[in-house]
C-alpha positions as CSV (number, residue, x, y, z in Angstrom):
1,X,0.1,0.3,-0.4
2,X,1.0,3.6,-1.0
3,X,-0.7,5.6,1.4
4,X,-2.1,4.0,4.5
5,X,-5.1,6.0,3.6
6,X,-5.6,4.9,1.1
7,X,-9.3,2.9,0.9
8,X,-8.3,0.3,-1.3
9,X,-4.3,-1.6,-1.6
10,X,-4.7,-2.2,-5.0
11,X,-1.3,-3.8,-5.8
12,X,-2.6,-5.7,-3.1
13,X,-5.5,-6.8,-4.9
14,X,-4.0,-7.8,-7.8
15,X,-2.1,-10.5,-6.6
16,X,-4.9,-12.3,-6.3
17,X,-7.5,-10.7,-9.1
18,X,-4.6,-10.6,-11.9
19,X,-6.2,-7.0,-12.8
20,X,-9.2,-8.1,-13.7
21,X,-11.8,-5.7,-13.1
22,X,-15.1,-7.8,-13.7
23,X,-12.8,-10.5,-10.7
24,X,-12.8,-7.2,-8.8
25,X,-15.9,-6.0,-8.7
26,X,-17.2,-9.3,-8.6
27,X,-15.0,-9.5,-4.9
28,X,-15.8,-6.4,-3.9
29,X,-19.7,-7.6,-4.2
30,X,-18.9,-10.3,-2.2
31,X,-17.5,-8.1,0.1
32,X,-20.0,-6.2,0.8
33,X,-21.7,-8.9,0.9
34,X,-19.6,-9.9,4.0
35,X,-19.6,-5.9,5.4
36,X,-23.7,-6.1,6.2
37,X,-24.0,-9.7,7.7
38,X,-21.2,-8.9,10.3
39,X,-21.5,-5.0,11.2
40,X,-25.3,-6.6,12.0
41,X,-23.8,-8.5,14.6
42,X,-20.9,-6.6,15.6
43,X,-22.4,-4.8,19.4
44,X,-20.5,-3.9,22.0
45,X,-22.8,-6.3,24.3
46,X,-21.9,-9.6,22.3
47,X,-20.9,-12.3,23.7
48,X,-16.9,-13.8,23.1
49,X,-17.5,-15.9,20.5
50,X,-19.9,-13.9,18.5
51,X,-17.7,-10.3,19.1
52,X,-14.4,-12.7,17.7
53,X,-16.4,-14.2,15.0
54,X,-18.1,-11.0,13.4
55,X,-13.9,-8.9,14.0
56,X,-12.4,-12.5,12.9
57,X,-15.0,-12.1,9.7
58,X,-14.3,-8.8,8.7
59,X,-10.5,-8.5,9.2
60,X,-10.5,-11.6,7.3
61,X,-12.6,-9.3,4.9
62,X,-10.9,-6.7,4.7
63,X,-7.8,-7.8,4.0
64,X,-8.6,-9.5,1.0
65,X,-9.9,-6.5,0.0
66,X,-6.6,-4.8,1.0
67,X,-8.7,-2.7,2.8
68,X,-6.1,-2.5,5.3
69,X,-6.9,-0.2,7.6
70,X,-10.5,-2.3,7.8
71,X,-7.9,-5.1,9.1
72,X,-6.5,-3.2,11.7
73,X,-8.8,-1.9,13.7
74,X,-11.3,-5.6,13.2
75,X,-7.1,-6.8,14.9
76,X,-7.2,-3.9,17.5
77,X,-11.3,-5.3,18.0
78,X,-10.7,-8.5,18.2
79,X,-9.3,-9.3,22.1
80,X,-11.3,-6.5,23.6
81,X,-12.9,-9.5,27.0
82,X,-16.5,-9.3,26.9
83,X,-17.4,-6.4,30.0
84,X,-15.5,-4.0,28.5
85,X,-18.0,-2.6,26.3
86,X,-17.4,1.0,26.6
87,X,-13.9,-0.3,24.7
88,X,-15.8,-2.5,22.7
89,X,-18.3,0.7,21.3
90,X,-15.1,2.4,20.3
91,X,-14.0,-0.2,18.2
92,X,-17.2,-0.6,16.9
93,X,-17.3,3.5,16.1
94,X,-13.5,3.2,14.1
95,X,-14.5,-0.4,12.4
96,X,-18.1,1.8,11.7
97,X,-16.4,4.3,10.1
98,X,-13.7,2.7,8.0
99,X,-17.0,0.2,6.1
100,X,-18.1,3.7,5.3
101,X,-14.9,5.3,4.0
102,X,-15.3,1.5,2.2
103,X,-18.4,2.1,0.5
104,X,-18.2,5.4,-0.2
105,X,-15.2,4.7,-2.4
106,X,-16.9,1.3,-4.2
107,X,-19.5,2.9,-4.5
108,X,-17.4,6.3,-6.2
109,X,-15.9,4.3,-8.3
110,X,-18.6,2.3,-9.6
111,X,-20.5,5.1,-10.4
112,X,-16.4,6.4,-11.7
113,X,-17.7,3.1,-13.8
114,X,-21.0,3.5,-15.4
115,X,-20.2,7.0,-16.5
116,X,-17.6,5.5,-18.3
117,X,-19.5,3.4,-20.1
118,X,-21.8,5.4,-20.7
119,X,-20.2,8.0,-22.5
120,X,-17.8,4.8,-24.6
121,X,-21.8,3.1,-25.8
122,X,-22.8,7.2,-26.5
123,X,-19.8,7.6,-29.0
124,X,-20.5,4.6,-31.2
125,X,-22.0,5.1,-34.6
126,X,-25.3,3.4,-34.4
127,X,-25.6,0.3,-36.4
């Protein structure tokens, strides 16, 4: 990753996709599903097993797509004890902030790709 503030490390992702845009889009769609599933279960008063399942799964999914800041936030939260709901609540805020950054980035990227596709199709001669 060139800059810690980058939302997605595309060099990391390209190791798995070879830079294939369609495969990246499919991976990002799966990642969005994982985010939706696990973020619902990430609650400060969760039992230890549920908390660790959610944080660990989010960490792995995030690393897989190159969302390293999100993975780091999840790793920091993974072993927060059940009794420490305040620290867990802060961790949920951090993870949520990172998830929102990723979704916003992906939404902008998808929108830009759709606009480019429309422009390309409008430049084609009519048959």
